[in-house]
C-alpha positions in Angstrom: 54.7 74.6 92.6 52.5 72.1 90.8 49.9 72.8 88.2 47.2 71.4 90.5 47.8 74.4 92.8 47.5 76.8 89.9 44.1 76.1 88.3 43.7 79.7 87.0 40.5 79.2 85.0 39.7 82.9 85.4 43.2 84.2 84.6 44.8 85.0 81.3 48.5 85.3 81.0 49.1 88.2 78.7 52.7 88.7 77.4 54.1 91.8 75.6 57.0 91.6 73.1 58.7 93.4 70.3 61.0 91.2 68.2 62.1 89.1 71.2 61.2 85.6 70.2 63.4 83.5 72.5 62.4 85.2 75.8 58.7 84.7 74.9 59.4 81.0 74.1 61.1 80.7 77.5 58.0 82.1 79.2 55.8 79.7 77.3 58.0 76.7 78.2 57.8 77.8 81.8 54.0 78.0 81.6 53.5 74.6 80.1 54.2 71.4 82.0 55.6 68.1 80.7 52.2 67.2 79.2 52.1 70.5 77.2 49.3 71.9 79.5 49.1 75.2 81.2 46.9 76.3 84.2 45.6 79.6 82.6 42.2 80.2 81.0 44.2 81.5 78.0 47.7 82.8 77.1 47.7 85.9 75.0 50.9 87.2 73.2 50.9 90.6 71.5 53.9 91.2 69.2 54.8 94.0 66.8 56.4 93.1 63.4 57.1 89.6 64.7 59.3 87.2 62.8 56.8 84.3 62.9 59.0 82.1 65.0 56.7 82.3 68.1 53.6 81.6 66.0 55.3 78.6 64.4 56.5 77.2 67.7 53.0 77.4 69.1 51.8 75.3 66.1 54.7 72.9 66.1 54.4 72.2 69.9 50.7 71.8 69.8 50.3 74.4 72.5 46.6 75.0 73.1 44.6 78.0 74.4 47.3 80.4 73.2 46.4 83.5 71.1 49.2 85.2 69.2 48.6 88.6 67.8 51.2 90.1 65.5 50.6 93.8 64.7 51.8 95.1 61.3 53.3 98.2 63.0 55.1 99.0 66.2 52.3 99.3 68.9 54.7 100.6 71.5 54.3 99.6 75.1 51.1 101.6 75.5 49.4 100.1 72.5 50.6 96.6 73.5 49.2 96.8 77.0 45.8 98.1 75.6 45.6 95.3 73.1 46.5 92.6 75.6 43.8 93.7 78.1 41.3 94.0 75.3 42.0 90.5 74.0 41.8 89.1 77.5 38.5 90.8 78.2 36.9 89.3 75.1 36.9 85.9 76.8 33.8 86.0 79.2 35.5 83.4 81.4 38.5 85.6 82.2 38.3 87.9 85.2 42.0 88.7 85.4 44.9 89.4 83.1 48.3 88.7 84.4 50.6 91.1 82.5 54.3 90.3 81.8 56.8 91.8 79.5 59.0 89.5 77.4 61.8 90.0 79.9 59.7 89.2 82.9 59.4 85.8 84.5 56.6 83.7 85.9 57.1 84.1 89.6 54.5 81.5 90.7 54.4 82.3 94.4 53.9 86.0 93.7 51.1 85.2 91.2 49.3 82.9 93.6 49.3 85.7 96.2 48.0 88.2 93.7 45.2 85.9 92.5 44.2 85.1 96.1 44.0 88.7 97.0 42.0 89.6 93.9 39.5 86.8 94.3 39.0 87.6 97.9 38.3 91.2 97.1 35.8 90.2 94.5 34.1 87.8 96.8 33.5 90.7 99.2 32.0 92.8 96.5 34.9 95.2 96.2 35.5 97.1 93.0 39.1 96.0 92.5 40.7 97.2 89.3 44.2 95.8 89.8 46.4 94.0 92.3 50.2 94.6 92.0 53.2 92.8 93.4 55.4 94.5 95.9 58.3 95.5 93.6 61.8 95.0 94.9 64.1 97.1 92.8 67.2 94.9 92.8 69.6 97.6 91.6 68.6 100.0 94.4 67.9 97.2 96.9 64.6 98.9 97.9 60.9 98.1 97.9 59.0 100.5 95.6 56.4 102.6 97.4 56.0 105.3 94.7 52.3 104.5 93.9 51.1 105.2 97.4 50.5 108.8 96.4 48.5 109.8 93.3 51.0 112.5 92.6 53.6 111.7 89.8 56.6 112.0 92.2 60.0 110.5 91.5 60.9 107.0 92.8 60.2 106.4 96.5 61.7 103.3 98.1 62.4 101.7 101.4 64.9 99.1 102.6 62.4 97.6 105.0 59.5 95.5 103.7 56.1 97.2 104.5 54.1 95.6 107.3 50.6 94.2 106.7 49.3 92.0 103.9 48.5 94.8 101.4 48.3 98.6 100.9 46.4 100.9 98.6 48.1 102.5 95.6 47.0 104.7 92.7 49.2 103.1 90.1 52.1 100.7 89.6 54.1 99.2 86.8 52.2 96.9 84.4 55.0 94.3 84.4 53.8 91.6 86.8 50.5 93.3 87.5 47.2 91.4 87.7 44.5 93.6 86.1 40.7 93.0 86.4 39.0 92.6 83.1 35.7 94.2 84.4 36.9 97.8 83.9 38.0 97.0 80.4 34.6 95.7 79.6 33.2 98.9 80.9 35.3 100.8 78.4 38.3 101.7 80.5 41.8 100.9 79.2 45.2 102.3 78.7 45.5 104.9 76.0 47.3 103.3 73.1 48.2 106.6 71.5 50.7 107.4 74.3 52.9 104.9 72.4 55.5 104.6 75.2 55.8 105.9 78.7 53.4 106.6 81.6 50.6 104.4 80.2 50.5 102.5 83.5 50.1 105.7 85.5 47.5 107.0 83.1 45.5 103.8 83.5 45.9 103.8 87.3 44.5 107.3 87.4 41.5 106.2 85.2 40.8 103.3 87.5 40.9 105.4 90.6 38.7 108.1 89.1 36.0 105.5 88.2 36.0 103.9 91.6 38.2 100.9 91.0 40.5 100.2 93.9 44.2 99.1 93.4 46.3 97.2 95.9 49.9 96.1 96.3 50.1 92.6 97.9 53.1 92.4 100.3 53.5 88.7 100.0 53.8 89.0 96.2 57.4 90.2 95.9 58.5 90.8 92.4 62.1 91.3 91.7 62.4 94.3 89.3 65.6 94.8 87.2 64.5 98.3 86.1 67.3 100.2 84.4 69.3 102.5 86.7 72.8 103.8 86.5 75.1 105.5 89.0 76.4 109.0 88.3 78.8 111.2 90.3 80.9 110.0 93.1 81.1 110.0 96.9 78.3 111.9 98.7 77.2 113.3 95.3 76.6 109.9 93.8 73.0 109.5 92.5 71.0 106.8 90.8 69.2 107.8 87.6 67.1 106.0 85.1 69.0 104.7 82.2 66.9 105.1 79.1 67.6 105.8 75.4 67.9 109.5 74.5 64.7 109.5 72.4 62.7 108.3 75.5 63.1 111.9 76.9 60.5 113.1 74.5 57.8 110.6 75.6 58.6 111.0 79.3 57.5 114.6 79.4 54.9 114.6 76.6 52.9 111.7 78.0 53.1 112.9 81.6 51.4 116.1 80.4 48.9 114.2 78.2 47.6 112.0 81.0 47.4 114.9 83.4 45.2 116.8 80.9 43.1 113.8 80.1 42.5 112.9 83.7 41.8 116.5 84.5 44.4 116.7 87.3 44.5 119.7 89.5 47.1 122.4 90.4 49.0 120.1 92.9 49.6 117.5 90.2 50.7 120.2 87.7 53.1 121.7 90.3 54.7 118.3 90.7 54.9 117.9 86.9 56.6 121.3 86.8 59.1 120.1 89.4 59.8 117.0 87.3 60.3 119.0 84.2 62.9 121.2 86.0 64.6 118.1 87.5 64.8 116.4 84.1 66.3 119.5 82.5 68.8 119.7 85.4 69.8 116.0 85.0 70.0 116.3 81.2 72.3 119.3 81.4 74.6 117.7 84.0 74.5 113.9 84.3 72.7 112.5 81.3 74.6 111.8 78.0 73.8 113.2 74.6 72.8 116.7 75.8 72.7 118.2 72.3 69.9 115.8 71.2 68.2 115.3 74.6 67.3 119.0 75.3 65.4 119.5 72.0 63.6 116.2 72.7 62.5 117.5 76.1 61.3 120.8 74.6 59.4 119.0 71.8 57.8 116.7 74.4 56.6 119.7 76.4 55.2 121.5 73.4 53.4 118.4 72.1 52.0 117.5 75.5 50.5 120.9 76.1 49.0 120.9 72.6 47.8 117.3 73.1 49.8 115.7 70.2 50.0 111.9 70.6 51.2 108.8 68.9 54.6 107.6 67.8 57.0 110.6 67.2 60.0 110.8 65.0 62.0 108.4 67.2 62.9 105.7 67.6 
């Protein structure tokens, strides 16, 4: 797809990274053409404790309209997303922030479909807070429909691509999402003190509570290599998320924190209770490192209920 088709003067490409220089440089090289020009209003890179290699490459290559922010501490995924949206919203010409993780890729056709949907919604006066790609979880070979309910249920997928051009959701993953900057300018943003985990659900709930609609665009298919691993065998074989042991703490703590901050009702809390029970069951049967994992879960519950936030002991 040529640059002429992608004149995104109202879109900022916002990239998250943590000590991953080469993948970020690969994304930048994909964004720039042979004449060292890119189609975005601005490219924003937010790093934590970066080596300086990306910043040096930007200077050496003469890449223009690129902002590199290197935090002097680990922002975590939540702090990084909050910072990227804040930096994008500071540019009055930017209406949209296209969010990618360092391991994402510029899927140009999907981006074009997202931008077209967002602009069309704005032209009709809609309060559109985010448009998301239709995520195809490659490991499961399913389309992700989890966000169609506001409840924090486990993964819901389908082998069949949904009909229609779009459907409403209440949240979705930030990787590959196109966020409107208007809500950020109104003071809405992801909570950086979550540090890591559920920041996209928390922000989706905020957008919905303040009247900002969110849509998944069916033509914007995004191949998602989210971490899953198979456990068990035969009919008892299940697919579970494959995350480090320390992540268990944030998974439960942050789910409780965002439910409290968004003032979710009894139905949401009953689903959370079910997820807590499920996580303990998986941790005691299928997940590794049980001796460390169970205390992490218990600490997460205690800190979530007492509204403790920020980076914990690990990693």
